[in-house]
N, C-alpha and C positions, 0 to 999 in steps of 0.2 A: 808440754810441748813448747811453751814460751821459754823455759830454761834451756831446752835443747836447741831450739831454733834461734830465739832472740834476734829477730830479723833486723838487719841494718838497711834501712831504706834510703837510697841515694836519689834525691830529687834536685832538679827537674829531670835528671836521667832516669830511665825506667829500669833501675837496678835493685835487686833484692838479694841481700847477702846474709847467710847464717853467721851470727857473731857470738853464739853461746857455746855450749858444750860441743856442738857439731861444727864449730868453726874449722875451716880447712881451705885449701887452695883448689879444691875440686869443684869445677862448674857442674859436673854431673850430680854430685851430692847436693849441691845447692838447688838444682832443678827438682830432684826427688823430694826434698824437704818442702819446697814451695808447693808441689803437687799435693803432698800430704796435708799441708796447711789449708789449701783450698778445699780439699775433701772434707776436713773436719769442720770448716766453716759452712759447707753445704749441709752436713749432718745437723749442725746447730740450727740452721734456718728451718729445716724440715721437722726437727723435733718440736720446735715452738708451734709450727703449723699443725702438727699431729695432736698436740694438746688441745687446741681449739676445735679440731675436727671431732675429737672424742667427746668434749663437752657438748658440742652441737648435736652429736648423735644421741647422747643420753636424753637431752631435752626434747628431741623429736622422735623418740622411740625407734632409733636406728641402731641400737646397741648390737643386735644380732648381726647386722651387716658389717659393723665396724670390727667385731671380733672374729669374723669369718676368716678362714685361711686365705681366701683370695684377696681380701682387702689388706690383711696384714702383710701378705707377700708384696702387694703394691707399695705399701709404706716402706718396707725394707728396701725394695728396689729404688724408691724415690730417695731414701737416705743415701744409698750407695752412688747414685748416678746424677743427683741434682746438679752438682757442679762439674759433671763430666765434660760438658761442652767447653767450659773455661779451661779445664786441664788439657783437653785436646788442642784448643786454640793456642794456649801458651806453648805446648810442645811444638806446634807448627811455627809459632813466632820465634822460638828459641833455636830454630834449626841452624841459624848462622850466628852462633854465639860469639865467635872471635871477630867476625865482621862488625857485629853490633858494638863490641867493646871499642874497636878502632873508631867507629863513628862517634861514640860517646866521648872518647879522649879528644877527638878533633873538635867537637862542639863545646865540650865542657872540660878543658884541660885542667882546671883546678880540682876536679873530682878524681883525677887519676890516682892521687896519693891515698884516697879513701878506699879504692876497690882493686888496686893493682895486685895486691898480695892476698886477695880474698877470692874464694870460689863464689861466683854470683850467677844468678839468672838475669841476663841483660837483654832487654829489647830496645828498639829505637823507633822514633816516629818516621824515619825514612822508609820503614816497612809499612806499606799501605794497609796490609792486613791488620797489623797492630792498631793503627789509628782508626780505621774505618769499621772494623768488625770486632776485634777482640775487646777493646775497652768499652764500647757501647754495650756489647753482650754481657760483660762483667757487671756493669752498672744495672742493667735490666734484671739479671739473675739475683743480685743483691737485694733488690727492692720489689721483685714481682710478687712475693708472698704477702705484701702489705694489703693490697686491695682484697685479696681472698680472705685474710684474717679479719679485716674490717667488716666484710659481708657476714662472716660467721658470727662475729660479736653481736652485730645488730640483730640477726635472726635469732640468736640464742637469748638475748634479753627480751625480745618480743615473745618468744615461746615461754620463757620463764614468767613473764607478766600474765600471759593467758592461763598458765597452769597454777597460778598462785592460789586461786580459790579451792583447788583440789589438794593442796599441800598443807602440811602442818607448818607452823611458824618456823620451827627448827629446820625442817627440810628446805624450806624456801631460803632461809638465811644461809644454809650450807651451800646451796647452788649459787647464790648471789656472791658469797665470799670467794668461792672457787673461781667464778668468772672474773671478779675484780683482781684476784691474785694473778690470774693468767694474763690479764691486760697489763699489769705492772711488769710481769715477766717478759712481755713483748716490748713494752716501752723502754725498759732499761737497755737491752741489747740493741734496740733500734736507735735510741738516742746516743749510745756510746760507741757502737760498732758499725751497724749496717748503713744507716743514713750518712754519717760522716765519711765512711769509706766510699759510698756511692758518689757523694759530692766530689771527693778528691779524684775519683776515676773520671768523672765528667769533666773536671777542670783539666786533667791531663789530656783527655780526648780532644778538647778544643785548643790544646797547645798553649795553655796559660803557663808562663815561665816562673813567675815569682810566687810559688806556693809552698816554699819550704817552711815558713812560719805556720801556715795553715796545717801542714802535715804534722808539725810538732804538736799542735793543739789536738789533732785527731788522735795521736798516739797517747796523749794524756787522757783523753776521753776513753780510749780503749782500755787503758790501765785501770780506770775507775770502775769498770764494769763489775769486777768481783766484789768490790766494797759495797756498791749500791745493791747488788743482788743479795748479798748477805744481810744488809740492812732491811731490805724488803722482806726476806724470809723471817727475820726476827719480828717484824711487825705483824705479818699475817699468820704465823704459827704461834698459837697461844702459849704453849709451854716455853718456847724460846723467848717470847715477849715478856712473860712473867719473870723468867730467870734474869733477863737483862735489866728489867726495872728493879728487881730485888738487888741486883749487883750494884746499881748506881744509887740505891737507897730510896727508891720511890715505891710505895705500895701500889700494886696494881688495883685498878677499880673494875669490879665486875658489873657489867650491865645486864640487868635482869629484864627479859622481854615481858611485855604486858600479856598476861594470860587471859584469854577470852572466857568469861564465865557465862552461866545460863542467864544471869541478870543482864549481862551485856547484850546477849542475843535478843532478850525480850525488849530491852530498851531500843535496839535497832529496829525491831519489827514495828514499833509504834510510829516510826518516821514515814 
């Protein structure tokens, strides 16, 4: 999608222009690609949330509820429609595309050369809906999953700690490692995509003008997402980690857990 779309973001004007394979002079195509982009971002957010819901359900014995047709249908619909309010909001805000372009050219004449020959989805702060409703709604939807995930993580670790006495060491470590890997899977897109994007949307909503440098930093962070995600998977997935360490000439060190013996149990019972 990045190769096809390769969005050219023109700030402080609210213009988003496809500049990759789909580069054209059609504003309609630019709008459609932007809607697809937001749809995929919504699916990404819900997929991370679903992983934490699944882990929470296993630790609280809600597996049958989670794999039920009703709940799976709910998750499918959530994937499809999570960012639907933003898509509808942008469709409404872009209803006067040509007028928005004229307003942008009047306010930022130096930007005309950057977007005059490109199909773009252009909005403007003169539209009260864009400033007062669309941008705050986008920031809220980008970050609304964070408190829910934080709650699920806390409850999952509490449940895992309580169930530790009923689990083997290997089972406990498996659940613990899965939770830690999920946390890192959340931290990486949050730190590189969701939080920076929400901050930029907030700055736009309060009409801060000189944010082009900050926007460039955000897109560098966005581009680093794949690298850090790959690095994380190499760390948490043992075969990948061992292969990588072998490739760079480092022998992997196996950590053998302490096995509780009958003598250990007798020794504990004396305390």
